[in-house]
C-alpha positions as CSV (number, residue, x, y, z in Angstrom):
1,M,-24.6,37.2,-16.5
2,S,-23.0,38.7,-19.5
3,V,-19.9,38.7,-21.8
4,H,-18.2,41.9,-22.9
5,R,-15.2,42.6,-25.1
6,T,-12.4,44.6,-23.3
7,P,-10.3,47.3,-25.0
8,E,-7.4,44.8,-24.9
9,G,-9.3,42.3,-27.0
10,A,-10.2,39.8,-24.2
11,Y,-13.7,38.7,-23.3
12,R,-14.8,39.5,-19.8
13,A,-17.5,37.2,-18.2
14,K,-19.6,38.8,-15.5
15,W,-21.8,37.0,-13.0
16,R,-23.0,37.2,-9.5
17,D,-22.0,34.7,-6.8
18,P,-24.5,33.1,-4.4
19,S,-24.1,36.1,-2.1
20,G,-25.1,38.5,-4.9
21,R,-21.6,40.0,-5.2
22,Q,-20.6,41.0,-8.8
23,R,-17.7,38.9,-10.1
24,S,-15.7,38.9,-13.4
25,K,-13.1,36.9,-15.2
26,N,-11.3,37.4,-18.6
27,F,-11.0,34.8,-21.3
28,G,-9.3,34.6,-24.7
29,T,-12.4,33.7,-26.6
30,K,-16.1,34.5,-26.4
31,R,-16.9,30.7,-26.4
32,E,-14.7,30.1,-23.4
33,A,-16.4,33.0,-21.5
34,K,-19.9,31.7,-22.2
35,S,-18.9,28.1,-21.4
36,F,-17.5,29.3,-18.0
37,L,-20.7,31.2,-17.2
38,A,-22.8,28.2,-18.0
39,E,-20.7,26.1,-15.6
40,Q,-21.1,28.7,-12.8
41,E,-24.8,28.8,-13.3
42,T,-25.0,25.0,-13.1
43,A,-22.8,25.0,-10.0
44,K,-25.0,27.6,-8.3
45,S,-28.1,25.7,-9.0
46,R,-26.6,22.5,-7.6
47,G,-25.1,24.2,-4.5
48,Q,-21.6,23.4,-5.8
49,Y,-20.4,26.9,-6.5
50,V,-16.7,27.6,-6.0
51,D,-15.3,31.1,-6.1
52,P,-12.6,31.1,-8.8
53,Q,-10.5,33.5,-6.5
54,A,-10.8,31.3,-3.4
55,G,-8.3,28.8,-4.8
56,K,-5.5,31.4,-4.5
57,E,-5.2,30.7,-0.8
58,R,-1.9,29.1,0.0
59,F,-1.8,25.4,1.1
60,A,0.1,26.2,4.3
61,V,-2.6,28.7,5.4
62,H,-5.4,26.2,5.0
63,A,-3.3,23.4,6.5
64,H,-2.7,25.2,9.7
65,A,-6.3,26.2,10.0
66,W,-7.3,22.5,9.4
67,L,-4.9,21.2,12.0
68,D,-6.1,23.8,14.6
69,S,-9.8,22.9,13.9
70,R,-9.4,19.2,14.8
71,G,-10.1,17.9,18.3
72,T,-7.5,15.2,18.2
73,E,-5.5,13.8,21.1
74,A,-2.1,15.2,21.9
75,T,-0.2,12.3,20.6
76,T,-2.1,12.3,17.3
77,R,-1.7,16.0,16.9
78,A,2.1,15.8,17.6
79,R,2.5,13.0,15.1
80,D,0.5,14.9,12.4
81,E,2.3,18.2,13.0
82,S,5.7,16.4,12.7
83,I,4.7,14.7,9.4
84,M,3.2,18.0,8.0
85,R,6.3,20.0,9.0
86,T,8.8,17.4,7.7
87,H,7.2,16.1,4.5
88,V,4.1,18.0,3.4
89,L,4.7,21.7,3.8
90,P,8.2,21.7,2.3
91,R,6.5,20.6,-1.0
92,W,3.0,22.2,-0.9
93,G,3.2,25.0,1.6
94,G,3.7,27.9,-0.9
95,W,1.3,26.5,-3.6
96,Q,-2.1,28.0,-4.3
97,L,-4.7,25.4,-3.6
98,A,-6.1,25.7,-7.1
99,K,-2.7,25.1,-8.7
100,I,-2.3,21.7,-7.2
101,D,-3.2,19.1,-9.8
102,H,-3.4,15.3,-9.9
103,L,-0.1,14.9,-11.9
104,S,1.8,17.1,-9.5
105,V,0.6,15.0,-6.5
106,Q,1.4,11.7,-8.2
107,S,4.9,12.9,-9.1
108,W,5.5,14.0,-5.5
109,V,4.3,10.7,-4.1
110,T,6.6,8.8,-6.5
111,Q,9.6,10.9,-5.7
112,L,8.9,10.7,-2.0
113,G,8.6,6.9,-2.3
114,S,12.1,6.6,-3.7
115,R,13.7,7.9,-0.5
116,R,11.1,7.2,2.2
117,S,9.3,4.1,3.4
118,P,5.8,3.3,2.1
119,A,4.4,3.9,5.5
120,T,5.9,7.4,5.6
121,V,4.6,8.2,2.1
122,A,1.1,7.0,3.1
123,E,1.0,9.2,6.1
124,A,2.3,12.3,4.2
125,F,-0.3,11.6,1.5
126,R,-3.1,11.2,4.0
127,L,-2.5,14.6,5.5
128,T,-2.1,16.2,2.1
129,S,-5.4,14.7,0.9
130,S,-7.2,15.6,4.1
131,V,-6.2,19.3,3.8
132,L,-7.4,19.4,0.1
133,R,-10.6,17.6,1.0
134,S,-11.2,20.3,3.6
135,A,-10.6,22.9,0.9
136,V,-13.3,21.2,-1.3
137,R,-15.8,21.2,1.6
138,N,-15.1,24.9,2.2
139,R,-15.7,25.7,-1.4
140,L,-12.1,26.8,-2.0
141,I,-11.5,24.3,-4.8
142,A,-13.9,22.3,-6.9
143,F,-12.3,18.8,-6.5
144,N,-9.6,17.0,-4.6
145,P,-6.6,16.3,-6.9
146,C,-5.5,13.5,-4.6
147,E,-8.3,11.2,-5.8
148,E,-7.0,8.0,-7.6
149,V,-3.3,8.8,-6.8
150,R,-1.4,5.5,-6.6
151,L,0.7,4.9,-3.5
152,P,3.7,2.6,-3.1
153,K,2.7,-0.8,-1.8
154,R,3.4,-1.5,1.8
155,R,5.1,-4.9,2.0
156,K,5.9,-6.9,5.1
157,Q,9.6,-6.8,6.0
158,D,11.5,-9.6,7.7
159,H,11.6,-7.6,10.9
160,D,7.8,-6.8,11.0
161,D,5.8,-8.2,13.9
162,R,8.6,-10.5,15.2
163,V,7.7,-13.2,17.7
164,I,9.9,-14.3,20.5
165,S,9.3,-17.7,22.1
166,K,8.5,-18.0,25.8
167,Q,11.7,-19.9,26.4
168,D,13.9,-17.3,24.8
169,L,12.1,-14.6,26.6
170,S,12.5,-16.3,30.0
171,E,16.0,-17.7,29.5
172,L,17.7,-15.1,27.3
173,L,16.0,-11.7,27.4
174,L,14.7,-11.3,30.9
175,P,18.0,-12.1,32.6
176,A,19.6,-9.5,30.4
177,V,17.2,-6.7,31.4
178,P,18.3,-4.7,34.4
179,E,16.5,-5.9,37.6
180,R,14.6,-2.6,38.0
181,Y,12.8,-3.1,34.7
182,R,12.6,-6.9,34.6
183,A,9.0,-7.1,36.1
184,F,8.0,-4.3,33.7
185,V,9.1,-6.3,30.6
186,A,7.6,-9.5,32.0
187,T,4.2,-7.9,32.7
188,A,4.1,-6.4,29.1
189,A,4.9,-9.8,27.7
190,W,2.7,-12.1,29.8
191,A,-0.3,-9.8,29.9
192,G,-0.1,-8.6,26.3
193,L,-0.1,-4.9,27.2
194,R,0.8,-2.0,25.0
195,W,3.6,0.3,26.2
196,G,1.3,3.0,27.5
197,E,-0.8,0.5,29.3
198,T,2.2,-1.1,31.1
199,A,3.9,2.3,31.9
200,G,0.6,3.7,33.1
201,L,-0.3,0.8,35.4
202,R,-1.2,2.0,39.0
203,A,-1.8,0.1,42.2
204,D,-5.5,0.7,42.1
205,A,-5.7,-1.3,38.9
206,L,-3.6,-4.2,40.2
207,D,-5.1,-7.1,42.2
208,L,-2.3,-9.5,43.1
209,D,-4.5,-11.6,45.4
210,H,-6.8,-12.5,42.6
211,R,-4.0,-12.5,40.0
212,R,-5.4,-9.9,37.6
213,L,-5.0,-6.4,36.5
214,R,-7.4,-3.9,34.9
215,V,-6.5,-1.7,31.9
216,I,-8.2,1.6,32.7
217,R,-5.7,4.3,31.8
218,V,-2.5,4.8,29.8
219,V,0.5,7.0,29.7
220,V,1.2,9.1,26.6
221,E,4.4,10.8,25.7
222,V,4.5,14.0,23.6
223,S,7.7,16.0,23.0
224,G,9.6,14.3,25.8
225,S,6.8,14.9,28.4
226,T,4.5,12.2,29.8
227,A,0.9,12.5,31.0
228,F,-1.9,10.2,32.0
229,K,-4.8,9.6,29.8
230,P,-7.9,8.3,31.8
231,F,-8.9,5.8,29.1
232,P,-7.2,3.2,26.9
233,K,-6.9,3.2,23.1
234,S,-10.5,2.1,22.5
235,A,-13.6,1.1,24.3
236,A,-12.6,-2.6,24.0
237,G,-9.2,-1.6,25.4
238,R,-10.8,-1.3,28.9
239,R,-10.4,-4.8,30.1
240,T,-9.3,-7.2,32.8
241,V,-6.3,-9.4,32.2
242,P,-5.4,-12.6,34.1
243,L,-1.8,-13.0,35.4
244,P,0.3,-16.1,35.9
245,A,1.0,-16.9,39.6
246,W,4.8,-16.5,39.1
247,L,4.2,-13.0,37.6
248,T,2.2,-11.8,40.5
249,T,5.0,-12.9,42.8
250,M,7.5,-11.0,40.6
251,I,5.4,-7.8,40.6
252,G,5.0,-8.0,44.4
253,D,8.7,-8.4,44.9
254,H,9.3,-5.5,42.5
255,I,7.0,-3.2,44.5
256,A,8.5,-4.3,47.8
257,R,12.0,-3.5,46.5
258,F,11.5,-0.4,44.5
259,G,8.3,1.0,45.9
260,L,5.4,2.8,44.1
261,G,5.9,6.0,42.2
262,D,3.8,9.1,41.9
263,H,0.0,8.4,41.8
264,G,0.7,4.8,42.8
265,L,2.7,3.9,39.7
266,V,3.8,0.3,39.7
267,F,6.7,0.7,37.3
268,P,8.1,4.3,37.8
269,N,11.5,5.5,36.8
270,A,14.1,6.3,39.5
271,V,12.4,9.5,40.5
272,G,8.9,8.1,40.6
273,K,7.7,9.4,37.2
274,P,6.3,7.4,34.3
275,L,8.9,5.7,32.1
276,R,9.7,7.5,28.9
277,R,9.5,5.2,25.9
278,T,12.3,6.9,23.9
279,L,14.8,6.7,26.8
280,F,13.8,3.2,27.7
281,R,14.4,2.0,24.2
282,S,17.9,3.4,23.9
283,R,19.1,2.8,27.5
284,V,17.4,-0.4,28.5
285,W,15.7,-2.3,25.8
286,R,18.2,-2.4,22.9
287,P,21.2,-3.0,25.2
288,A,19.3,-5.9,26.8
289,L,18.8,-7.4,23.3
290,V,22.5,-7.2,22.6
291,R,23.4,-8.8,25.9
292,A,20.8,-11.5,25.3
293,G,22.3,-12.3,21.9
294,L,19.2,-11.2,20.1
295,L,20.7,-8.1,18.4
296,G,24.2,-8.3,16.9
297,E,26.9,-9.8,19.1
298,V,29.9,-8.8,21.2
299,A,33.0,-10.9,21.2
300,E,36.3,-10.6,23.1
301,T,39.4,-10.1,20.9
302,D,43.1,-10.3,21.5
303,G,44.4,-7.6,23.8
304,H,41.4,-7.8,26.1
305,K,39.3,-5.7,23.8
306,F,35.7,-6.3,22.6
307,E,34.4,-6.3,19.0
308,G,30.8,-5.4,18.4
309,R,29.3,-6.9,15.3
310,W,26.0,-6.2,13.7
311,A,24.1,-5.8,10.4
312,D,23.0,-2.3,9.2
313,E,19.6,-1.5,7.8
314,D,20.6,-3.0,4.4
315,G,21.8,-6.2,6.0
316,E,25.5,-5.4,5.5
317,P,27.9,-6.7,8.2
318,V,29.6,-4.1,10.3
319,A,32.1,-4.4,13.1
320,Q,33.8,-2.0,15.6
321,V,36.5,-2.8,18.3
322,C,35.8,-1.1,21.7
323,G,37.8,-0.9,24.9
324,S,35.2,-2.5,27.1
325,Y,32.2,-4.9,26.9
326,D,29.8,-2.2,28.0
327,E,31.0,0.2,25.4
328,A,30.7,-2.5,22.7
329,V,27.1,-3.2,23.8
330,K,26.2,0.5,23.6
331,V,27.7,0.7,20.1
332,V,25.8,-2.3,18.8
333,A,22.5,-1.2,20.5
334,R,22.9,2.3,18.8
335,E,24.1,1.3,15.4
336,A,22.5,-2.1,14.6
337,G,19.5,-2.3,12.2
338,T,16.1,-3.7,13.1
339,G,15.6,-5.8,16.2
340,L,12.8,-7.1,18.4
341,R,10.6,-4.2,19.3
342,F,9.0,-3.7,22.7
343,H,5.5,-3.9,21.0
344,D,6.6,-7.3,19.6
345,L,6.0,-8.7,23.1
346,R,2.3,-8.1,22.6
347,H,2.5,-9.8,19.2
348,S,4.2,-12.7,20.9
349,Y,1.6,-12.9,23.6
350,A,-1.3,-13.2,21.1
351,T,0.6,-15.8,19.1
352,W,1.3,-17.9,22.2
353,L,-2.4,-18.0,23.1
354,V,-3.5,-18.9,19.6
355,D,-0.8,-21.6,19.1
356,D,-1.9,-23.1,22.4
357,G,-5.5,-23.4,21.2
358,V,-7.2,-20.4,23.0
359,P,-10.3,-19.5,21.0
360,P,-9.8,-16.3,18.9
361,N,-12.7,-14.5,20.5
362,M,-11.1,-15.0,23.9
363,V,-7.8,-13.7,22.6
364,Q,-9.6,-10.7,21.2
365,R,-11.1,-9.8,24.5
366,V,-7.9,-10.1,26.5
367,M,-6.0,-8.2,23.8
368,G,-8.5,-5.4,23.8
369,H,-9.3,-5.5,20.1
370,E,-12.5,-4.0,18.7
371,N,-12.7,-6.8,16.0
372,V,-11.6,-10.4,16.0
373,T,-10.1,-9.9,12.5
374,T,-7.5,-7.6,14.0
375,T,-6.5,-10.5,16.3
376,L,-6.3,-13.0,13.5
377,Q,-4.7,-10.9,10.8
378,L,-2.3,-8.6,12.5
379,Y,-1.3,-10.0,15.8
380,T,-1.1,-13.8,15.5
381,R,1.4,-15.9,13.6
382,R,1.6,-19.7,13.8
383,T,5.1,-20.5,15.0
384,E,4.8,-24.1,15.8
385,H,3.2,-25.5,12.8
386,H,5.9,-27.5,11.0
387,D,5.1,-30.8,12.9
388,R,1.4,-30.5,12.0
389,I,2.2,-29.9,8.4
390,L,4.6,-32.9,8.2
391,D,2.0,-35.1,9.9
392,A,-0.6,-34.1,7.3
393,L,1.9,-35.0,4.5
394,G,2.6,-38.4,5.9
395,G,1.9,-41.6,3.9
396,G,3.8,-40.6,0.8
397,P,6.2,-42.7,-1.2
398,A,8.9,-44.4,0.9
399,L,12.5,-44.3,-0.1
400,A,14.4,-47.6,0.3
401,R,17.8,-48.8,-0.7
402,E,17.5,-51.2,-3.6
403,D,19.6,-54.3,-2.8
404,D,19.2,-57.8,-4.3
405,E,19.6,-60.9,-2.2
406,D,23.2,-61.5,-3.2
407,G,24.3,-58.0,-2.2
408,P,25.2,-55.0,-4.3
409,D,26.1,-55.6,-7.9
410,D,28.4,-53.1,-9.5
411,D,27.1,-54.0,-12.9
412,D,23.4,-53.4,-12.0
413,E,21.7,-51.9,-15.1
414,D,19.5,-49.7,-12.8
415,G,22.5,-47.7,-11.5
416,P,25.3,-47.8,-9.1
417,A,25.3,-50.0,-6.0
418,G,23.5,-48.5,-3.1
419,S,21.4,-46.0,-5.1
420,L,18.0,-44.9,-3.7
421,A,14.9,-45.9,-5.5
422,V,11.2,-45.3,-5.0
423,V,9.4,-48.4,-3.7
424,R,6.1,-48.8,-5.6
């Protein structure tokens, strides 16, 4: 290791990297050069040496290498590639890894948070940090500039984790669902299944005689294509779920009328293939919500036309007159803001069980959760608690009408006749 003065007046530090290769770097002062050499020597002795030239690699190059190196599932990879392509690479793709600093990352997170949801910001930041963490491990940069970056808080919205009552589901929503998909929706709701678990249900996992089904596989959808995955979301997700008697009858009638699809699918589409979530949402689910009165409304107007009314994402009222009822339903289903999600049927199932006194550990098992805290914190919400709260608050001061024996006295010093007073 040495420091030499160059003809241009700079100070060139020379050292050998761990492989024995001669390296050099210029500095403005001799003190800076010596300090740098001392740092390199310390880093080598601790096994933390980072080649100063390695950080010149572009973020996009390392990001693609990082994505390709992971053995993730197809759905996870598709999601991460979409977020990377849409939010991360447009900002960092052309940057040298060593040029990305904490302030730049924090500014980007703040700007992204002004136009995207906290959940989207968190996912974009997660991928950015993961790529830079990989760069640290591969000795391309010395530290991860994403450390201690503050993210926008993720707050619950009014539409998050909505719960539908069993009565509204039975009397409003199910009758509004086309008959071909009615048993599909009912099974998801009264068995607490995820979308992929319901769409992937085959005859070999269904036991109508003993009123139960087994969750042993799921359907996944990537870029418009569906495929079977021979295992559920987690080890706990492989489970047996009991079915109400009326639901087994409904499923049996469904199979008798529409038949089984490819591979024994219980709920196939019209051509025997697994249902596609994106198409089901736009063509079946949201129109059914509108017809059930659970998303916007459609009213007949003068001239035999129909007006669709809904609230947009900001809660502002919107209306549009259409030539037919079906057209108005399609408009509301397409344009309305948030509404009950298909996954909210699963939230509702867990809530019904807890509200009816089923022990949390039993709910955990039938829901397929790894931890009971997930069941309690994320999927259950007490919906019928007002009567219990009011009962607990009973016995307070009673209100009575203060009348004397001779009747109301307009000149009563305590106030006008018939006023309410606390009885002590």
